[in-house]
N, C-alpha and C positions, 0 to 999 in steps of 0.2 A: 695567458689565455690565447687561444688559437682562433684564426679566422679563415674562412674559405669564400672566395668570390667566383661565381660561375658567370661567364660572359657569353651572351648570345648576340649575334648580329654583326654590325659593321666595325670598322677600325675606330670610329669615334667612341663606341662603347668600350673597346679595348683600352683606349686612352683614359676614359672615365674610371674604369676599374683600376688602372695603374695609379691614378691619383688617389682613389679611395684607399688602396693598399698602402700608399705612402703616408696618408694621414693616420691610418691605424698603426703603422710602424712607429710613428712619432708618439703615439699614445702608449707605446710599450707592448702592443700585441704583435704576434708573429704568425706567419702563414702556416697552415696545417699541412703536413705531409699527406695525411689521409683525410679526405673531406668528412668522413663519418666521425672523426675525432674533434672536429671544430666546435667551438663554443658560439661562434657567430657565423651565420650563413647569409650571404647576399647573392641575389640573382639579379644581374644586370640585363634587362630585357630588351627585346626588339619586337616591333609590331609592323614592320614593312610588309611581311606576308603572314598569312594565317598560320602557316606551319611553325613559324618562330614563336608566335603567341601561344600556340598549343603546347609547344615544348616547355615554355615557362610555367604554364598552369600544371603540366604534368609533374614538373619538379617541385612546385609548391605543394602538391598533394603528398609527395614523399616527405617533405619537410614538416607538413602538418602531422603526419604520423610520428615522426621523430620528436616533435615538440610535445605530443601527448605522452610520450614515454619520458621525456626530459623537459619539464616546464621551464627550466632556466635557460634553455636554448634561445638565442636571439636570432630572429629572422628579419632580414631586410629585403625590400623589393625596390629596385632601382631602374631607371631608364624610361624608355618611351611608353611602356605599358602604364607607368605612373603619370607621365606628362607633366606639364607646368601648372596645371590647375589643381584645386583641392580634390584628391582622389576619393570622394565620398562613396562612390559605387564600389570601388575596390575595397575600401574599409569594411563595407557591409558584406561583400562577397568573401573576403579573406580576413576575418577578425583575428586570426592567429598570427598575422604579420605584425611585428612590433614597430617597424619603421618603414616609411615610404619616402624614397629619395627621388626627386625630379632628375631629369638628365643633367649630368655634369655637376650636380650638387652633392657634396659629401657631408655638409654640416649637420643635417638632421641625424645621421647615425653617430657621428662623433659627439654631438651634444647629448644624445640619448645615453651613450655609454658613460659620459662624464657625470651625468645626473643620476645614473643608476646606482643603487646601493650594492656594493660588491662585498662578498665575504672576505674575511681577514686573510685566508690563505691565497685567494685570488689577488688581493691587494699586494701581498708580499711578492708574488710572482711578477706582478705588473711593475713594481718598483725596480726589481732586478732587471727586467727587460728594458725599462726606460734608462737605467744606468748604462746598460750596454749600448743603447742608441746614442746617449749623450757622449760617450767616449768616441763613437764613430763621428758624430757631428763636430766634435772639437778638432778632429783631424782635417776637417774640410776648411776651405777658404771662407772667410766671414760672409761674403756675398752669396754663398751657396747654402748656408745653414738653414735658411727658411724655404728652400726649394724642394723639388720632388726627391723623395728618398726611396730607393728601390729596396725590396725585401732582401735580406742577407743572401739568400740562395741565388739572386739574380745579379748581384754586384760583381762586376768583372767577368760575367758570363753572358749577359744579355747583349746581343749584337744589334738588334733593331728595336726602336721605340717610336711611339706615336705622340705627337704634340699638337693639340688642337690650337688653331689660330683664330677661327671664327666659329661661334656657336650659333645654333638655330638656322632658320632659313626664311626668307621673305618672298621667295619666288612663287610658291604654291602651285605646282603642277597638279592637274586634276586627279591623278592617280595616287598622289603622295600624301601620307599622313604626317610626315616629319614636321612641317610647320606648326601643326596643331599640338604636337607632343613636345617639341624642343623649343618652341617659341620663336620670336622674331630674331633677326640677324643681329649678332653682337660681336664685334671684333675685339680681340684681346690687345692690350698695350704691347708695344714692341719690346719694352724693357722686361716685361713679365715673361714673354716668349723666350727672349735671349737668355734670361737667368735659368729657365727650365732646360733649355737646350744645353747650356754650359754645365749645369749640374749633372745631366744625364751623361754627357761626354766624360766628365771626371769620375763617373762610376763605371766606366768601361764600355758604354754604348758607342758604336762606330757608325751607325746609320740612323737617321731620323726621318720620319715622314710627317710633314705638316698637313693638318686635316681641316676640312671644312665641308659642310654639305654642298656649298658652292665656294670652293676655296678661292676662285678668281675674284670674288666679291670682297675679299679682305680689304678693310679700310674704307669701303664705300659708305658705311654708316657713320663715319667720322669726318666732319667738315675739314677740308684741306688735309686729310690724313694720308698716310702712306698707302701705296697699293701693294699688291703681292710681289711685283718685281722688285720694289724697294726693299720689302722685307727679306726676300731671298738674298739680296746683296749683303744685307746686314748679317744674316745667318751664315752666309758663305764665309764672311770674314771671321766669325766666331769659329767656324769649322776649321779654318786654317790654323787658328791659335790653339785649339783644343784637340787637334788630330782626329777630327770627325771626318770620316772618309766619304760618306755619301749622303745626299739630301734629296728627298723626293717630296712631292705634294699631290694631293688628290682631295676631292673629285672636282674636275673642271666642268664648265657648262659652255656649250658652243656659242651662246650669245655673249658671253663675257670674256672669252679667251682672246687676248690681245697679241698683236705682233710684238709688242714690247716684251711680253712674257716669253715668247718664242726666242727672241734675240738674247734675253738674259740667260736662258738655259743653254743656248749655243755658245755663249761667251764664257760661262763659269764652269770650270772642269769638275767640280764636286757636285754639281747639279746633274742628276741622272736624266737622260733624255727619254723619260717615260711619261706618257700623257694619258690620263684617264678622262676621256671625253665621250660620255654616253650620247648615242644618237636616239635610242629607244624605239624608233620606227623609221622606215624609209619612205613612207607615204605622206604627202603634205596634208591631206585631210585628217589623217590620224594624228599628226603632229599638232595641228590646230586644236583638235579635240583634247589632246594632252596638255595644251597650253605651254608648249615648249618654247615658242618664240623664234623659231627659225624654220627654214625649208630644207628639204633633202639636198637641193642644189647648193645652198649655203654651207651645209655640212661637208659636201664634196670639196668645195673651195677651201674650207678651213683645213681639211686633211691634206690637201695638195700644198697649201701654204706652209703647214708645219713641216712637211717633207722637204720643201724647197729650202726653208731656213734652217732646219735641223735635220740634215741628211740621214743621220743614224737614229732617228726617233723611233721608239716603240709606241704604237698607238693602240690603246685598249678602249673598248666600247661596251655599252650595255644595250640589251634588246629585251623588250617586253613582248611576249607572245600572247595573242588572244585578247588584246585590249577591246573593251566593249564597242561593238559596231564594226570591228575590223573584219573585212571580207577576205576571201582567198586571194583576190586580185591585189588587194592592198598589202597583204602579207608577202606576195610575190615581189612587190616593190622593195620591201625590206631585204628579202633574199638577194635581189639583183644588186642592191646597194652594197651589201657586204661582199658579194662576188666581185664587184667592180673595185672596191677600195682595198680589199684584202688586209683588213686590220690585223694587228699582231695577236690580238686576243679579244674574245667576245664573252661577256658574262650573260648568259641566257636565263630568263626567268619567266614562268607562266604568270599572267596577270592574276593578282589576288585582290579582290574587292575589300576595301577598308572603310569601316563605318566612319562617317564624317567627311569623306572626300566626295568630290563631285561626280566622278566617272561612273560609279555603279548605277545611279539613277538617271543620268543624263542621256545615255544611249542604250539601245537594246542589246542584250547579250546574244548576238547572233552567232558568235563562234563558240564551238563547244570547248569545254575544259579539257585540255590535252592530258593524257596520262603521263605521269612523270617518267615512268619507265620507257615510254616511247619518245618523250621529248628530249631526254638527255642521255643518249647512248654514248658509250666510249668509242673513240676512234680505233681503227685497226691499222697495223703497220702496212705501208706500201713501199715499193721499191723506187718510186719516182724520186729524183734528186733535185727537183725544181726549187725547194725551199731550204732554209737553214736547218741543219740537222740536229741542233741541240734543244729543240722545243717540240711542242705538241700541237694537236688540232682539236678544237672543240666543235661539237656537232649538235644539231637539234633536229628532231623529226616531229614537228607539232602536228597534232590531229590525225596522225597516220591511221591509227586503229579506227577512228570515227569514220574517216573517208572510205576505209575498206568495207565497213558495214553498209555505208550508203551505196557503194559500188555494187555489192551483192544484191541490195534491194532494188537497184535500178538496172540490173542486167549489165553492169559494166560501164554505163554511160557516165556516172559520176567520176569514175576513175579516169576515163578518157578526158573529161573536162578539166580535171584537176591533177594531171600527172605530176605537177610540181611537188605535190605533197608527199610523194614517195621518195623524193630526193632529200638528202641531208643538207640543212643549212650549215655552212662551214664558216669557221672563223680561224684561219690559219695563223699560227704563231711562228711561221717560218719553217716548219719541219718537213721532212720527207715522210710524213706519217698519214698519207691519204688513205682512208678506208677503201676497201673494195666495194663495188656497187654493181647494179645491173641497170643498163640503159638500153633504149631501143636500138637494135642493131649491134649491140656489144655483147660479147660473151660473158659468162659469169666470171667475176673477178677482174673485170676491166678497170683500169685506173681512172678514178674521177679526175685527177689532176691533168691527164692527157687531153681532156676535152675542154679545157679552159684556156683563156688567153694567157700569154706569157706573163709571169709575175714581174713586179718591178725589181730592178736590179738591187741586190743586197749591197749596201755600202760597206766600206771597211769597218772592222770592229773598233768601237770607241775605247780608248784606253782610259782607265780610271785609277785614281791613286790607290 
């Protein structure tokens, strides 16, 4: 029998889908080359933004029609749309779904399949698939036989894999639904993580990314437990034994990112100097409303300290545009912070209200919803050579269309008061890819990069194994 898993959302969902596929392989199922030919369909959902949730419901409607034509089809719904509580409302809304799987939990589906009465021909095929898998497991080391098993099509071909080290989150930012859907923070045992990393390496994986909603908080829920720096040293030793070339980790939080972690990355050669440290906003009042736990100045100091201790660091950040109550002046603070720090990459997202979080009702929605087409335009090439040439630039133009309408209604006064909104928020990743722009006193096509301060010096390239 064949299965198909559709994954929406973050890297944690990717890791959960990988583990589910492993358990299905152990039961004798195999991945379907064509999703329409699968006997088991699982959607691993995301609810961080409304668009992701809408996509999941759209796919469910397609599967509903398929199940009407084929009643034996098994439909599973997994992830943050299900959450950690009993999904009674989901059961009522989608009665055609056979199994609901909370985030990172694969047992409900495997138990359902084991208890389900299968026809004789399916049983025969399943026995054959299990025999094939047992032959593969017999060739593995004993300590790896119970660990993650990749589908046959990925063994020896998959380069990078994700390994969760801490599940859930206990920080509870006011805009975030994750703590309500993935539960409280739970760190995995070191031995369990090591065995999974080792088994992936022995199946041909050469890069692993350690995952956590706040990965820096690894071990903080265990009295006298190891911290993330300790875990990275253990994983690095395994990497040297198993020829694992690269180790990454994400996502970090500015309040928990320690100097010990910076020094560990600088010291160990297989740890990639890439840091995902979201700032979310550059205005202190907005950060307080978000319940982030730091100020813009503290974030500046953190970035400067990372660059001092790890000179070749690549720093990535996240920005939420249009948080409830955010004014144009407050957004300008975010713009100025990115312009000053010149992070290597910025993930930009419009604020999306989530039922159950604090932010939608706590502050008035004073800023308009930006049009996606206006908020995320692609950058255009520019001939400036100020930045590293092998990367790109991410831009945002939030609220531009809205302010143009206001400008026409006010005879141009709104545009003069908010000229910043016609400029692109930039998040350079080092390239000479500045878009052309129009500025006061500049001709059409003038280089945006020429009007900024000199960028920080690019350090020598870091050699990796």
